[in-house]
Every structure is written in C-alpha cells, then in structure tokens.
Chimera marker file (.cmm) of the C-alpha trace (Angstrom):
<marker_set name="trace">
<marker id="1" x="6.889" y="24.622" z="-11.336" r="1" g="1" b="0" radius="0.5"/>
<marker id="2" x="9.218" y="21.747" z="-11.895" r="1" g="1" b="0" radius="0.5"/>
<marker id="3" x="8.114" y="18.415" z="-13.271" r="1" g="1" b="0" radius="0.5"/>
<marker id="4" x="8.697" y="16.701" z="-9.905" r="1" g="1" b="0" radius="0.5"/>
<marker id="5" x="6.166" y="18.934" z="-8.171" r="1" g="1" b="0" radius="0.5"/>
<marker id="6" x="3.622" y="18.389" z="-10.937" r="1" g="1" b="0" radius="0.5"/>
<marker id="7" x="4.199" y="14.632" z="-10.749" r="1" g="1" b="0" radius="0.5"/>
<marker id="8" x="3.696" y="14.575" z="-6.970" r="1" g="1" b="0" radius="0.5"/>
<marker id="9" x="0.501" y="16.629" z="-7.253" r="1" g="1" b="0" radius="0.5"/>
<marker id="10" x="-0.824" y="14.357" z="-10.012" r="1" g="1" b="0" radius="0.5"/>
<marker id="11" x="0.040" y="11.252" z="-7.963" r="1" g="1" b="0" radius="0.5"/>
<marker id="12" x="-1.733" y="12.675" z="-4.903" r="1" g="1" b="0" radius="0.5"/>
<marker id="13" x="-4.857" y="13.420" z="-6.952" r="1" g="1" b="0" radius="0.5"/>
<marker id="14" x="-4.778" y="9.921" z="-8.449" r="1" g="1" b="0" radius="0.5"/>
<marker id="15" x="-4.431" y="8.319" z="-5.013" r="1" g="1" b="0" radius="0.5"/>
<marker id="16" x="-7.336" y="10.370" z="-3.623" r="1" g="1" b="0" radius="0.5"/>
<marker id="17" x="-9.514" y="9.425" z="-6.598" r="1" g="1" b="0" radius="0.5"/>
<marker id="18" x="-8.476" y="5.771" z="-6.276" r="1" g="1" b="0" radius="0.5"/>
<marker id="19" x="-9.404" y="5.795" z="-2.574" r="1" g="1" b="0" radius="0.5"/>
<marker id="20" x="-12.765" y="7.426" z="-3.394" r="1" g="1" b="0" radius="0.5"/>
<marker id="21" x="-13.563" y="4.740" z="-5.977" r="1" g="1" b="0" radius="0.5"/>
<marker id="22" x="-12.382" y="1.986" z="-3.636" r="1" g="1" b="0" radius="0.5"/>
<marker id="23" x="-14.522" y="3.237" z="-0.770" r="1" g="1" b="0" radius="0.5"/>
<marker id="24" x="-17.628" y="3.177" z="-2.961" r="1" g="1" b="0" radius="0.5"/>
<marker id="25" x="-17.041" y="-0.520" z="-3.679" r="1" g="1" b="0" radius="0.5"/>
<marker id="26" x="-18.260" y="-2.249" z="-0.530" r="1" g="1" b="0" radius="0.5"/>
<marker id="27" x="-17.473" y="-5.759" z="-1.713" r="1" g="1" b="0" radius="0.5"/>
<marker id="28" x="-13.860" y="-5.299" z="-2.814" r="1" g="1" b="0" radius="0.5"/>
<marker id="29" x="-12.757" y="-2.421" z="-0.577" r="1" g="1" b="0" radius="0.5"/>
<marker id="30" x="-10.165" y="-4.397" z="1.367" r="1" g="1" b="0" radius="0.5"/>
<marker id="31" x="-8.577" y="-5.928" z="-1.733" r="1" g="1" b="0" radius="0.5"/>
<marker id="32" x="-8.549" y="-2.557" z="-3.484" r="1" g="1" b="0" radius="0.5"/>
<marker id="33" x="-6.918" y="-0.909" z="-0.484" r="1" g="1" b="0" radius="0.5"/>
<marker id="34" x="-4.262" y="-3.652" z="-0.366" r="1" g="1" b="0" radius="0.5"/>
<marker id="35" x="-3.492" y="-3.131" z="-4.059" r="1" g="1" b="0" radius="0.5"/>
<marker id="36" x="-3.110" y="0.589" z="-3.387" r="1" g="1" b="0" radius="0.5"/>
<marker id="37" x="-0.707" y="-0.219" z="-0.552" r="1" g="1" b="0" radius="0.5"/>
<marker id="38" x="1.321" y="-2.511" z="-2.821" r="1" g="1" b="0" radius="0.5"/>
<marker id="39" x="1.482" y="0.191" z="-5.488" r="1" g="1" b="0" radius="0.5"/>
<marker id="40" x="2.722" y="2.788" z="-3.023" r="1" g="1" b="0" radius="0.5"/>
<marker id="41" x="5.359" y="0.404" z="-1.675" r="1" g="1" b="0" radius="0.5"/>
<marker id="42" x="6.619" y="-0.391" z="-5.167" r="1" g="1" b="0" radius="0.5"/>
<marker id="43" x="6.612" y="3.315" z="-6.018" r="1" g="1" b="0" radius="0.5"/>
<marker id="44" x="8.742" y="4.369" z="-3.034" r="1" g="1" b="0" radius="0.5"/>
<marker id="45" x="11.099" y="1.370" z="-2.922" r="1" g="1" b="0" radius="0.5"/>
<marker id="46" x="13.631" y="2.807" z="-5.448" r="1" g="1" b="0" radius="0.5"/>
<marker id="47" x="13.992" y="5.921" z="-3.288" r="1" g="1" b="0" radius="0.5"/>
<marker id="48" x="14.454" y="3.792" z="-0.181" r="1" g="1" b="0" radius="0.5"/>
<marker id="49" x="16.963" y="1.662" z="-2.072" r="1" g="1" b="0" radius="0.5"/>
<marker id="50" x="19.086" y="4.717" z="-2.824" r="1" g="1" b="0" radius="0.5"/>
<marker id="51" x="18.772" y="5.939" z="0.755" r="1" g="1" b="0" radius="0.5"/>
<marker id="52" x="19.759" y="2.617" z="2.360" r="1" g="1" b="0" radius="0.5"/>
<marker id="53" x="22.117" y="1.610" z="-0.483" r="1" g="1" b="0" radius="0.5"/>
<marker id="54" x="20.274" y="-1.691" z="-0.873" r="1" g="1" b="0" radius="0.5"/>
<marker id="55" x="18.351" y="-3.386" z="-3.671" r="1" g="1" b="0" radius="0.5"/>
<marker id="56" x="14.913" y="-1.754" z="-4.188" r="1" g="1" b="0" radius="0.5"/>
<marker id="57" x="13.362" y="-5.102" z="-5.054" r="1" g="1" b="0" radius="0.5"/>
<marker id="58" x="14.563" y="-6.627" z="-1.780" r="1" g="1" b="0" radius="0.5"/>
<marker id="59" x="13.266" y="-3.641" z="0.173" r="1" g="1" b="0" radius="0.5"/>
<marker id="60" x="9.864" y="-3.839" z="-1.532" r="1" g="1" b="0" radius="0.5"/>
<marker id="61" x="9.677" y="-7.575" z="-0.922" r="1" g="1" b="0" radius="0.5"/>
<marker id="62" x="10.522" y="-7.155" z="2.753" r="1" g="1" b="0" radius="0.5"/>
<marker id="63" x="7.963" y="-4.377" z="3.240" r="1" g="1" b="0" radius="0.5"/>
<marker id="64" x="5.268" y="-6.394" z="1.421" r="1" g="1" b="0" radius="0.5"/>
<marker id="65" x="6.068" y="-9.434" z="3.575" r="1" g="1" b="0" radius="0.5"/>
<marker id="66" x="5.767" y="-7.401" z="6.781" r="1" g="1" b="0" radius="0.5"/>
<marker id="67" x="2.482" y="-5.845" z="5.562" r="1" g="1" b="0" radius="0.5"/>
<marker id="68" x="1.048" y="-9.264" z="4.687" r="1" g="1" b="0" radius="0.5"/>
<marker id="69" x="1.971" y="-10.692" z="8.090" r="1" g="1" b="0" radius="0.5"/>
<marker id="70" x="0.429" y="-7.638" z="9.750" r="1" g="1" b="0" radius="0.5"/>
<marker id="71" x="-2.790" y="-7.922" z="7.744" r="1" g="1" b="0" radius="0.5"/>
<marker id="72" x="-3.114" y="-11.647" z="8.523" r="1" g="1" b="0" radius="0.5"/>
<marker id="73" x="-2.452" y="-11.044" z="12.212" r="1" g="1" b="0" radius="0.5"/>
<marker id="74" x="-5.014" y="-8.247" z="12.448" r="1" g="1" b="0" radius="0.5"/>
<marker id="75" x="-7.652" y="-10.219" z="10.519" r="1" g="1" b="0" radius="0.5"/>
<marker id="76" x="-7.024" y="-13.272" z="12.712" r="1" g="1" b="0" radius="0.5"/>
<marker id="77" x="-7.355" y="-11.144" z="15.825" r="1" g="1" b="0" radius="0.5"/>
<marker id="78" x="-10.686" y="-9.669" z="14.773" r="1" g="1" b="0" radius="0.5"/>
<marker id="79" x="-12.000" y="-13.059" z="13.604" r="1" g="1" b="0" radius="0.5"/>
<marker id="80" x="-11.128" y="-14.497" z="17.001" r="1" g="1" b="0" radius="0.5"/>
<marker id="81" x="-12.690" y="-11.513" z="18.719" r="1" g="1" b="0" radius="0.5"/>
<marker id="82" x="-15.951" y="-12.110" z="16.835" r="1" g="1" b="0" radius="0.5"/>
<marker id="83" x="-15.786" y="-15.852" z="17.451" r="1" g="1" b="0" radius="0.5"/>
<marker id="84" x="-15.400" y="-16.872" z="13.791" r="1" g="1" b="0" radius="0.5"/>
<marker id="85" x="-13.233" y="-19.783" z="12.760" r="1" g="1" b="0" radius="0.5"/>
<link id1="1" id2="2" r="1" g="1" b="0" radius="0.2"/>
<link id1="2" id2="3" r="1" g="1" b="0" radius="0.2"/>
<link id1="3" id2="4" r="1" g="1" b="0" radius="0.2"/>
<link id1="4" id2="5" r="1" g="1" b="0" radius="0.2"/>
<link id1="5" id2="6" r="1" g="1" b="0" radius="0.2"/>
<link id1="6" id2="7" r="1" g="1" b="0" radius="0.2"/>
<link id1="7" id2="8" r="1" g="1" b="0" radius="0.2"/>
<link id1="8" id2="9" r="1" g="1" b="0" radius="0.2"/>
<link id1="9" id2="10" r="1" g="1" b="0" radius="0.2"/>
<link id1="10" id2="11" r="1" g="1" b="0" radius="0.2"/>
<link id1="11" id2="12" r="1" g="1" b="0" radius="0.2"/>
<link id1="12" id2="13" r="1" g="1" b="0" radius="0.2"/>
<link id1="13" id2="14" r="1" g="1" b="0" radius="0.2"/>
<link id1="14" id2="15" r="1" g="1" b="0" radius="0.2"/>
<link id1="15" id2="16" r="1" g="1" b="0" radius="0.2"/>
<link id1="16" id2="17" r="1" g="1" b="0" radius="0.2"/>
<link id1="17" id2="18" r="1" g="1" b="0" radius="0.2"/>
<link id1="18" id2="19" r="1" g="1" b="0" radius="0.2"/>
<link id1="19" id2="20" r="1" g="1" b="0" radius="0.2"/>
<link id1="20" id2="21" r="1" g="1" b="0" radius="0.2"/>
<link id1="21" id2="22" r="1" g="1" b="0" radius="0.2"/>
<link id1="22" id2="23" r="1" g="1" b="0" radius="0.2"/>
<link id1="23" id2="24" r="1" g="1" b="0" radius="0.2"/>
<link id1="24" id2="25" r="1" g="1" b="0" radius="0.2"/>
<link id1="25" id2="26" r="1" g="1" b="0" radius="0.2"/>
<link id1="26" id2="27" r="1" g="1" b="0" radius="0.2"/>
<link id1="27" id2="28" r="1" g="1" b="0" radius="0.2"/>
<link id1="28" id2="29" r="1" g="1" b="0" radius="0.2"/>
<link id1="29" id2="30" r="1" g="1" b="0" radius="0.2"/>
<link id1="30" id2="31" r="1" g="1" b="0" radius="0.2"/>
<link id1="31" id2="32" r="1" g="1" b="0" radius="0.2"/>
<link id1="32" id2="33" r="1" g="1" b="0" radius="0.2"/>
<link id1="33" id2="34" r="1" g="1" b="0" radius="0.2"/>
<link id1="34" id2="35" r="1" g="1" b="0" radius="0.2"/>
<link id1="35" id2="36" r="1" g="1" b="0" radius="0.2"/>
<link id1="36" id2="37" r="1" g="1" b="0" radius="0.2"/>
<link id1="37" id2="38" r="1" g="1" b="0" radius="0.2"/>
<link id1="38" id2="39" r="1" g="1" b="0" radius="0.2"/>
<link id1="39" id2="40" r="1" g="1" b="0" radius="0.2"/>
<link id1="40" id2="41" r="1" g="1" b="0" radius="0.2"/>
<link id1="41" id2="42" r="1" g="1" b="0" radius="0.2"/>
<link id1="42" id2="43" r="1" g="1" b="0" radius="0.2"/>
<link id1="43" id2="44" r="1" g="1" b="0" radius="0.2"/>
<link id1="44" id2="45" r="1" g="1" b="0" radius="0.2"/>
<link id1="45" id2="46" r="1" g="1" b="0" radius="0.2"/>
<link id1="46" id2="47" r="1" g="1" b="0" radius="0.2"/>
<link id1="47" id2="48" r="1" g="1" b="0" radius="0.2"/>
<link id1="48" id2="49" r="1" g="1" b="0" radius="0.2"/>
<link id1="49" id2="50" r="1" g="1" b="0" radius="0.2"/>
<link id1="50" id2="51" r="1" g="1" b="0" radius="0.2"/>
<link id1="51" id2="52" r="1" g="1" b="0" radius="0.2"/>
<link id1="52" id2="53" r="1" g="1" b="0" radius="0.2"/>
<link id1="53" id2="54" r="1" g="1" b="0" radius="0.2"/>
<link id1="54" id2="55" r="1" g="1" b="0" radius="0.2"/>
<link id1="55" id2="56" r="1" g="1" b="0" radius="0.2"/>
<link id1="56" id2="57" r="1" g="1" b="0" radius="0.2"/>
<link id1="57" id2="58" r="1" g="1" b="0" radius="0.2"/>
<link id1="58" id2="59" r="1" g="1" b="0" radius="0.2"/>
<link id1="59" id2="60" r="1" g="1" b="0" radius="0.2"/>
<link id1="60" id2="61" r="1" g="1" b="0" radius="0.2"/>
<link id1="61" id2="62" r="1" g="1" b="0" radius="0.2"/>
<link id1="62" id2="63" r="1" g="1" b="0" radius="0.2"/>
<link id1="63" id2="64" r="1" g="1" b="0" radius="0.2"/>
<link id1="64" id2="65" r="1" g="1" b="0" radius="0.2"/>
<link id1="65" id2="66" r="1" g="1" b="0" radius="0.2"/>
<link id1="66" id2="67" r="1" g="1" b="0" radius="0.2"/>
<link id1="67" id2="68" r="1" g="1" b="0" radius="0.2"/>
<link id1="68" id2="69" r="1" g="1" b="0" radius="0.2"/>
<link id1="69" id2="70" r="1" g="1" b="0" radius="0.2"/>
<link id1="70" id2="71" r="1" g="1" b="0" radius="0.2"/>
<link id1="71" id2="72" r="1" g="1" b="0" radius="0.2"/>
<link id1="72" id2="73" r="1" g="1" b="0" radius="0.2"/>
<link id1="73" id2="74" r="1" g="1" b="0" radius="0.2"/>
<link id1="74" id2="75" r="1" g="1" b="0" radius="0.2"/>
<link id1="75" id2="76" r="1" g="1" b="0" radius="0.2"/>
<link id1="76" id2="77" r="1" g="1" b="0" radius="0.2"/>
<link id1="77" id2="78" r="1" g="1" b="0" radius="0.2"/>
<link id1="78" id2="79" r="1" g="1" b="0" radius="0.2"/>
<link id1="79" id2="80" r="1" g="1" b="0" radius="0.2"/>
<link id1="80" id2="81" r="1" g="1" b="0" radius="0.2"/>
<link id1="81" id2="82" r="1" g="1" b="0" radius="0.2"/>
<link id1="82" id2="83" r="1" g="1" b="0" radius="0.2"/>
<link id1="83" id2="84" r="1" g="1" b="0" radius="0.2"/>
<link id1="84" id2="85" r="1" g="1" b="0" radius="0.2"/>
</marker_set>
C-alpha cells in the first residue's frame, strides 16, 4: 500500500472517531461539527486550488463564508419556525 492510501484510511478513521466523540457531547455538538467542517475545508482547499488554478486560501475563505451564511440562514429559519426571537 502506498502512503497516500494509508493516510486517507487514517484520516477517515480519525473523522469517524471525531464524529463519535462530538455526538456524545450534547452541549457542544453543533460547534464541534462546525469545527470538523472547517478542518475538512482547510484540508481539501490545496487540492481545489491546484484544480482551479487559484489560491487555496481564497478558496477556503470563500467556502467558509458560504458555509457560515448557510448555517446562519438555516438557524434563522428554524428559530422563526419555532417562534423564537
């Protein structure tokens, strides 16, 4: 096996374990999940940067911005649906 395959398998195991630990924490689950999302975005942005021939930092920033807007929109929708202000 090459080192890339071993690295991908190790990363998948780490992500599954991280999700398991995050799901057991009822109080900080959402924040933990968002940190996992940020980590994945920062991990894949150099590959996307090579694919699109654009700066990886700009790609990561754009993706994080879109994710943050999406999270705020969804939370606002469900707060309005429940009648919270």
